[in-house]
C-alpha positions as CSV (number, residue, x, y, z in Angstrom):
1,M,0.0,0.0,0.0
2,E,1.5,3.3,-1.1
3,T,0.9,5.9,1.7
4,M,2.7,8.9,3.1
5,I,3.5,8.5,6.8
6,V,3.9,11.8,8.6
7,E,6.0,11.5,11.8
8,E,4.6,14.0,14.2
9,K,6.7,15.8,16.9
10,P,6.2,14.3,20.3
11,N,2.5,15.0,21.1
12,V,2.3,17.5,24.0
13,L,-1.2,16.3,24.6
14,I,0.0,12.9,25.7
15,K,1.2,14.2,29.1
16,F,1.9,10.7,30.5
17,D,3.1,9.0,27.3
18,T,5.3,11.2,25.1
19,R,6.0,8.6,22.4
20,P,5.5,10.2,18.9
21,S,2.4,9.0,17.1
22,K,1.9,8.3,13.4
23,I,-1.0,9.6,11.3
24,V,-1.5,8.4,7.8
25,K,-2.3,11.2,5.3
26,L,-4.1,10.2,2.1
27,N,-2.7,12.8,-0.4
28,T,-3.6,11.3,-3.8
29,E,-6.6,9.7,-5.5
30,N,-4.5,6.5,-5.8
31,Q,-4.0,6.4,-2.0
32,I,-7.7,7.0,-1.4
33,D,-8.6,4.2,-3.8
34,V,-6.3,1.8,-2.1
35,R,-7.8,2.7,1.3
36,R,-11.3,2.2,-0.1
37,K,-10.5,-1.2,-1.4
38,A,-8.9,-2.2,1.9
39,L,-12.1,-1.2,3.7
40,E,-14.3,-3.1,1.3
41,K,-12.2,-6.2,1.8
42,Q,-12.8,-5.8,5.5
43,G,-16.6,-5.9,5.0
44,Y,-17.3,-2.1,4.9
45,R,-19.6,-0.8,2.2
46,L,-18.9,2.9,1.5
47,V,-21.8,5.3,1.2
48,G,-21.3,8.7,-0.4
49,N,-18.2,10.7,0.5
50,H,-17.8,9.8,4.2
51,S,-20.3,7.2,5.4
52,A,-20.2,3.4,5.7
53,V,-22.2,0.3,6.5
54,K,-20.9,-2.9,7.9
55,V,-23.3,-5.8,8.6
56,C,-22.9,-6.8,12.2
57,F,-21.8,-10.2,13.4
58,W,-25.1,-10.4,15.4
59,T,-27.2,-9.5,12.4
60,K,-25.7,-12.5,10.5
61,N,-26.1,-14.8,13.5
62,S,-29.7,-13.7,14.1
63,L,-30.6,-14.6,10.5
64,R,-29.1,-18.0,11.1
65,D,-30.8,-18.5,14.5
66,D,-27.4,-18.5,16.1
67,G,-27.8,-15.9,18.9
68,L,-28.8,-12.3,19.3
69,C,-27.0,-9.1,20.2
70,Y,-27.1,-8.1,23.9
71,K,-29.1,-5.0,22.8
72,N,-31.9,-7.4,22.0
73,K,-32.0,-8.7,25.6
74,F,-31.4,-5.3,27.2
75,Y,-33.6,-3.1,25.0
76,G,-35.6,-5.2,22.6
77,I,-33.7,-4.3,19.4
78,E,-34.3,-6.9,16.7
79,S,-30.8,-7.9,15.6
80,S,-31.8,-9.0,12.1
81,R,-33.3,-5.6,11.3
82,C,-30.5,-3.5,12.6
83,I,-28.2,-1.4,10.3
84,Q,-24.8,-0.7,11.8
85,M,-23.4,2.4,10.2
86,S,-21.3,5.6,10.6
87,S,-21.5,9.0,9.0
88,V,-17.8,9.6,9.6
89,L,-15.7,6.6,8.4
90,D,-12.2,7.9,9.1
91,F,-13.0,11.0,11.3
92,C,-12.1,10.7,15.0
93,N,-10.2,12.8,17.5
94,L,-9.3,9.8,19.7
95,R,-7.0,6.8,19.0
96,C,-8.3,4.3,21.6
97,E,-6.2,1.2,22.0
98,W,-9.3,-1.1,21.9
99,C,-10.8,0.5,18.8
100,W,-11.4,-2.0,16.0
101,R,-10.6,0.6,13.3
102,D,-7.2,1.5,11.9
103,I,-6.4,4.4,14.2
104,A,-3.6,5.6,11.9
105,Y,-6.3,7.1,9.8
106,S,-7.7,10.0,12.0
107,D,-9.0,13.2,10.6
108,L,-10.9,16.0,12.4
109,R,-12.4,17.9,9.5
110,F,-14.4,17.2,6.4
111,K,-12.7,18.0,3.1
112,G,-15.5,19.3,1.1
113,K,-19.3,19.4,1.5
114,A,-20.9,17.0,3.9
115,D,-23.5,14.6,2.3
116,S,-27.2,15.1,3.1
117,P,-28.9,13.0,5.7
118,K,-31.4,11.7,3.2
119,D,-28.6,10.5,0.9
120,I,-26.8,8.9,3.8
121,V,-29.9,7.0,5.0
122,E,-31.0,5.8,1.6
123,G,-27.4,4.9,0.7
124,C,-26.9,2.9,3.9
125,M,-30.2,1.1,3.5
126,D,-29.4,0.1,-0.1
127,A,-25.9,-1.0,0.8
128,H,-27.1,-3.0,3.8
129,K,-29.8,-4.8,1.9
130,K,-27.6,-5.5,-1.0
131,Y,-25.0,-7.1,1.3
132,L,-27.7,-9.4,2.8
133,Q,-28.8,-10.8,-0.5
134,G,-26.5,-13.7,-0.2
135,F,-28.4,-15.0,2.8
136,K,-31.5,-15.5,0.7
137,G,-30.3,-18.8,-0.6
138,S,-28.9,-20.1,2.7
139,S,-30.5,-23.3,4.1
140,K,-30.0,-21.8,7.6
141,V,-32.2,-18.7,6.9
142,T,-35.9,-18.9,6.6
143,E,-37.8,-17.0,3.9
144,E,-39.7,-15.1,6.6
145,K,-36.6,-14.1,8.4
146,F,-34.9,-12.9,5.3
147,Y,-37.8,-10.7,4.1
148,N,-38.1,-9.3,7.6
149,A,-34.4,-8.3,7.5
150,M,-35.2,-6.5,4.2
151,K,-37.4,-4.1,6.3
152,P,-34.8,-2.6,8.7
153,M,-36.2,-0.9,11.8
154,H,-33.1,0.3,13.6
155,F,-30.0,2.4,12.9
156,A,-27.0,1.9,15.2
157,I,-25.0,5.1,14.4
158,S,-21.8,3.7,16.0
159,L,-19.8,1.7,13.5
160,T,-16.5,3.6,13.4
161,G,-15.3,7.2,13.9
162,E,-16.7,9.9,16.1
163,V,-20.2,10.5,14.7
164,T,-20.6,13.9,16.3
165,L,-18.0,15.2,13.8
166,Y,-20.6,14.9,11.1
167,P,-22.0,18.5,11.2
168,R,-25.6,17.4,10.4
169,L,-25.9,14.6,12.9
170,D,-29.0,16.0,14.4
171,D,-30.7,16.2,11.0
172,L,-29.6,12.6,10.3
173,V,-31.2,11.4,13.5
174,E,-34.4,13.3,12.6
175,E,-34.4,11.8,9.0
176,I,-34.2,8.3,10.4
177,N,-36.8,8.9,13.2
178,D,-39.2,10.4,10.7
179,R,-39.1,7.1,8.7
180,G,-40.4,5.3,11.8
181,M,-37.1,3.7,12.7
182,T,-35.1,3.8,15.9
183,T,-31.7,5.4,16.4
184,F,-29.0,4.6,18.9
185,V,-26.2,7.2,18.7
186,V,-22.8,6.3,20.3
187,T,-20.4,9.2,20.9
188,N,-17.1,9.6,22.8
189,G,-18.6,12.7,24.4
190,T,-15.8,15.1,23.2
191,N,-18.1,17.3,21.2
192,P,-20.8,18.7,23.6
193,S,-21.9,21.3,21.1
194,M,-23.4,18.6,18.9
195,I,-24.8,16.8,21.9
196,K,-26.7,20.0,22.7
197,K,-28.1,20.1,19.2
198,L,-29.4,16.5,19.7
199,I,-31.5,17.6,22.7
200,K,-33.9,19.1,20.1
201,K,-33.7,16.2,17.7
202,Q,-33.2,13.3,20.0
203,P,-32.1,9.8,19.1
204,T,-34.1,6.9,20.6
205,Q,-31.1,6.3,22.9
206,L,-27.9,8.3,23.3
207,Y,-24.7,6.6,24.5
208,I,-21.6,8.4,25.8
209,T,-18.5,6.4,26.3
210,L,-16.6,6.9,29.6
211,P,-13.2,5.5,28.7
212,A,-11.3,5.9,32.0
213,P,-11.7,6.7,35.7
214,D,-9.3,9.6,35.5
215,E,-7.6,11.9,33.0
216,E,-4.2,10.2,33.2
217,T,-5.6,6.8,32.3
218,Y,-7.7,8.4,29.5
219,I,-4.7,10.1,27.9
220,K,-2.7,6.9,28.1
221,S,-5.5,4.7,26.7
222,C,-7.1,7.0,24.1
223,K,-4.3,9.3,22.9
224,P,-6.5,12.3,22.1
225,L,-5.7,14.7,19.3
226,T,-7.1,17.7,21.2
227,N,-6.0,19.0,24.5
228,D,-9.3,19.6,26.3
229,S,-11.3,16.5,25.4
230,W,-11.4,15.0,29.0
231,Q,-13.1,18.2,30.2
232,K,-15.5,18.0,27.3
233,I,-16.5,14.5,28.2
234,M,-17.3,15.6,31.7
235,E,-19.4,18.4,30.2
236,S,-21.3,16.0,27.9
237,L,-22.1,13.7,30.8
238,K,-24.0,16.5,32.5
239,L,-26.1,16.9,29.3
240,L,-27.5,13.4,29.6
241,R,-30.3,14.6,32.0
242,H,-31.9,16.3,28.9
243,F,-32.4,13.0,27.0
244,N,-35.3,10.6,27.1
245,R,-33.1,7.6,27.1
246,S,-29.4,7.7,27.9
247,V,-26.6,5.3,28.5
248,I,-23.0,5.6,29.8
249,R,-20.8,2.9,28.3
250,L,-17.5,1.5,29.7
251,T,-15.4,-0.6,27.4
252,L,-12.8,-2.2,29.6
253,T,-9.3,-3.6,28.7
254,K,-6.8,-5.1,31.1
255,N,-3.6,-3.2,31.6
256,L,-5.3,0.0,30.3
257,N,-8.6,1.1,31.8
258,F,-9.8,-2.0,33.7
259,L,-9.0,-0.5,37.0
260,N,-10.4,1.6,39.8
261,P,-14.1,0.8,39.7
262,E,-14.6,3.2,42.5
263,G,-13.1,6.0,40.3
264,Y,-15.7,5.3,37.6
265,G,-18.4,5.2,40.3
266,N,-17.5,8.6,41.7
267,L,-17.5,10.1,38.2
268,V,-21.1,8.9,37.4
269,K,-22.8,9.0,40.8
270,D,-24.1,12.6,40.4
271,V,-24.9,12.2,36.7
272,D,-28.5,11.8,35.6
273,F,-28.7,8.9,33.2
274,D,-30.8,5.8,32.6
275,F,-28.4,2.9,32.1
276,L,-24.7,2.1,32.4
277,E,-23.2,-0.7,30.4
278,V,-19.9,-2.3,31.6
279,K,-18.5,-4.3,28.7
280,A,-15.3,-6.2,27.9
281,A,-13.4,-4.8,24.9
282,M,-13.0,-7.4,22.2
283,P,-9.6,-7.7,20.4
284,I,-11.1,-7.7,16.9
285,G,-10.2,-5.9,13.7
286,Y,-7.2,-3.7,14.2
287,A,-7.5,-3.9,18.0
288,S,-6.1,-7.4,17.6
289,R,-2.9,-5.8,16.4
290,R,-2.6,-3.6,19.5
291,L,-4.0,-5.8,22.2
292,D,-3.2,-9.2,23.5
293,H,-6.1,-11.7,23.7
294,N,-5.3,-12.0,27.4
295,Q,-6.3,-8.4,27.9
296,M,-9.9,-9.2,27.2
297,C,-11.9,-9.4,30.5
298,L,-13.9,-12.5,31.4
299,H,-17.6,-12.1,32.1
300,K,-17.0,-12.9,35.8
301,E,-14.4,-10.1,36.0
302,I,-16.8,-7.7,34.3
303,K,-19.5,-8.6,36.8
304,D,-17.2,-8.3,39.8
305,F,-16.0,-4.9,38.5
306,S,-19.7,-3.8,38.0
307,E,-20.6,-4.7,41.6
308,K,-17.8,-2.6,43.0
309,L,-18.8,0.3,40.7
310,A,-22.4,-0.1,41.6
311,K,-21.7,0.1,45.3
312,T,-19.9,3.4,44.9
313,A,-22.4,5.0,42.6
314,G,-25.6,3.7,44.2
315,L,-26.6,1.5,41.3
316,K,-27.8,-2.0,40.9
317,I,-27.4,-4.7,38.3
318,L,-30.4,-4.8,36.0
319,D,-29.3,-7.4,33.5
320,E,-26.3,-9.2,32.0
321,E,-25.3,-11.1,28.9
322,E,-22.4,-13.6,29.4
323,R,-21.7,-14.2,25.7
324,S,-21.1,-10.6,25.1
325,R,-19.4,-10.1,28.5
326,V,-21.6,-7.1,29.4
327,V,-23.5,-6.1,32.5
328,L,-26.3,-3.5,32.6
329,L,-26.5,-1.2,35.7
330,G,-29.0,1.5,36.7
331,R,-30.5,3.3,39.7
332,K,-33.8,1.7,38.9
333,D,-35.2,-0.2,35.9
334,R,-37.6,1.3,33.4
335,E,-40.9,-0.3,32.4
336,D,-40.1,0.6,28.8
337,R,-36.4,-0.5,28.9
338,I,-37.3,-3.3,26.5
339,M,-39.0,-1.5,23.6
340,K,-41.9,-2.8,21.6
341,F,-42.1,-2.6,17.9
């Protein structure tokens, strides 16, 4: 692959890890084309100028009657009818060690005009359904299940990149909601200005990732490209009280941020949110090149960690899914936690 690697000066933002970082710059049409082909080989289907779809592992498993995503158990989301997508394929201001994308490709700004929400939604639906056509002839997939999957009901706006960097995210959410589908938006919380916009055009459920119990661990684990992002995450957490359904997510990795459950508990105990997910990071995709398999937490370890966090923050365990190594916490359950469609 022909690329230009730019060696940056030691990043002053990484206060506790001053190793220089490498960012790949795509400077020619040939380099962009090589990057596009690599992504398609990995299962991504590119949409427009900056969006992408990738059919989820659990969508495929659901079609084959081989298990469901934990979001089905926790919230009622039908896995076979879920579109996993992003409006910002290579745009992110963090380089988290557990991220499954190639973090060498990180950009903070759009080059050119952002695509319209309508074009993104229709492009993602077309690409998603086209990808699933191969399941139609499978002996493991019933005709009823296949045609049901051709009528998607849910957009998980979380595939890759930091979705709040798309300047029309609020309009994208509104476009999907107006079509009678649900929206789960997952953000790293570093762009509170966009989260404020979402208050008026709310996703069905908003996630904010809390990646560490303190700023030092955050900088070591996520290697931010901006110098005030930890403070912005704290600001975004305070905005959760304005949303109808909100979740704080912890993605935990041994030898990085799987530590100090009381620290996490103290950060969230005064935040007004509905649910908190404590989940083991999975060394898949490019994360497998940065993490050792032994860094993945066992479900028992996640549950023990959750119990300690819950004690500090005044929470209780509401649900769990061992196969996905995830535990759901909250101050109280909601009657409508499991949504009906």
